C-alpha positions, 0 to 999 in steps of 0.5 A, spaced: 680 196 622 675 198 618 676 198 610 677 205 608 670 208 605 672 212 598 665 215 598 661 220 603 653 220 602 651 227 603 644 227 601 638 223 600 640 222 592 647 224 593 654 221 594 660 224 594 667 220 591 673 221 596 677 217 591 683 220 591 680 226 596 676 231 596 677 239 598 672 243 602 673 250 601 672 255 606 667 261 606 667 265 612 661 270 612 663 273 618 667 279 620 671 276 625 674 270 623 682 269 624 684 269 617 679 272 612 674 275 617 671 281 613 673 279 606 666 276 604 661 279 609 657 281 602 654 275 600 655 276 592 663 277 594 662 270 598 659 267 592 663 269 587 669 267 591 666 260 592 665 259 585 673 261 584 674 256 589 670 251 585 674 252 579 680 251 583 678 244 585 674 244 591 669 239 591 665 242 597 664 249 599 663 250 607 659 257 609 659 259 616 656 265 619 659 265 626 667 265 627 669 259 631 676 262 633 678 262 640 675 268 644 670 269 638 663 272 641 657 268 640 652 269 634 645 268 635 641 263 630 638 269 626 644 273 625 647 266 622 641 265 617 642 272 615 649 271 613 649 264 610 643 263 607 644 268 601 651 266 600 648 259 599 643 260 595 647 264 590 652 258 590 647 254 589 643 258 583 650 258 579 653 251 581 652 244 583 657 243 588 656 240 594 655 245 600 656 245 607 654 250 613 658 250 618 654 251 625 652 248 631 644 250 631 639 247 628 635 253 626 641 255 622 642 248 619 635 247 617 635 254 613 641 253 610 639 246 608 632 249 605 637 254 601 641 249 598 646 246 603 647 238 603 652 237 609 651 240 616 659 241 619 658 241 626 664 243 631 660 241 637 659 234 634 651 235 636 652 237 643 650 244 643 643 243 640 639 237 642 635 238 635 641 238 630 642 230 630 634 229 629 634 234 623 640 231 620 637 225 620 630 227 617 633 231 612 638 225 610 643 230 610 651 229 610 654 230 617 661 232 620 662 231 627 668 235 630 672 234 637 673 240 641 675 241 648 671 248 650 666 253 646 670 259 643 669 263 648 673 259 653 678 257 648 685 259 646 690 259 640 694 253 640 701 257 642 698 261 647 696 256 653 699 258 660 698 250 661 697 245 656 690 241 655 690 235 659 688 229 655 693 223 657 693 220 650 690 226 645 689 221 639 685 216 644 681 221 647 679 225 641 677 218 637 673 215 643 669 222 643 668 222 636 666 215 636 661 216 641 658 222 638 658 218 631 654 212 635 649 218 638 648 221 631 646 214 629 642 213 634 638 219 632 637 216 625 643 219 621 646 214 617 653 211 618 654 213 610 653 220 612 658 221 617 665 224 617 669 225 623 674 231 624 679 231 630 679 238 631 685 241 629 687 247 633 680 247 638 683 245 645 689 242 643 696 245 644 702 245 638 705 239 640 698 235 641 696 238 634 702 235 631 701 228 634 694 228 632 696 229 624 702 224 625 697 219 628 691 221 623 691 213 621 688 212 628 682 216 627 681 213 620 681 206 623 674 208 626 671 207 619 669 213 618 671 219 612 676 223 616 676 231 615 682 235 617 682 242 617 689 245 619 689 250 614 693 257 616 692 255 623 696 258 629 700 251 631 703 251 624 705 258 625 709 256 631 714 252 628 714 256 621 715 263 624 709 265 620 705 270 624 700 272 618 695 266 617 695 268 610 703 266 609 701 259 612 700 256 606 706 252 605 705 249 612 698 248 611 699 244 605 705 240 609 700 238 614 694 236 609 699 231 605 701 228 612 694 227 614 692 224 607 698 219 608 695 217 614 688 216 611 684 222 611 681 224 605 677 230 606 681 236 607 678 243 609 682 249 606 682 256 604 688 255 599 684 250 595 689 250 588 695 249 592 692 243 596 689 240 590 696 240 587 700 237 593 695 232 594 695 230 587 702 229 588 701 225 594 696 220 591 701 219 586 707 217 591 702 213 595 700 209 589 707 208 586 709 205 593 703 200 592 699 204 598 
């Protein structure tokens, strides 16, 4: 097992501390995201919300212009740029917070980096656009590689599968994929220290498979890269809590984040930043008290 790394290189001259953790606040500049679609379609409102998340404790703001919820329609690069660049530019003018762009397209990533973003958060792990990994390497940006089973249009919510996705051992399968994609990124010139891995909770996994991934986060962390988890408000949480409204899944989201943190995840993607920060601070104190 590789020693835990307490930092993430997110730019040529920028290092983000992961000690004890870093929270990535979510800004969906989209009309159709599963939880907050349409709330931040206006660039100024989105930027104001981003700054509020920073006040609550977000170390990273993740801006996306294409919904990745199951069944979502694809959005071309030009429209994504129209949605995300004004938001990123406004945030950067007012804050030095680390900014990531949630996209699978190199053209969107490049425009976002030019506008002031630091990280490219790619839910396809560099498989959708062959130009993305070389772009990240050239720019020295941070990179998130996520596992998914299929693109949004071919996927289903975790609690709505007619037949459970077949993996054998879901954690081993996800880990093998992420390690292979990290190696591909490094072969393209991305620095190892710039890469973070996301097991893709809710993306092509059943309810049980998602909970298994959370419970076995330590095995993903053992790959030697910072681990980002994004359980926030997702349907697999509601399947056990009974909460059908995503905005009412805060407690479940926090519990999943704390469990993953106990397994070594040091990056948490969340809509409700303040609640996650408070819970993670307590979890950190407990682990420290246990000598962990």
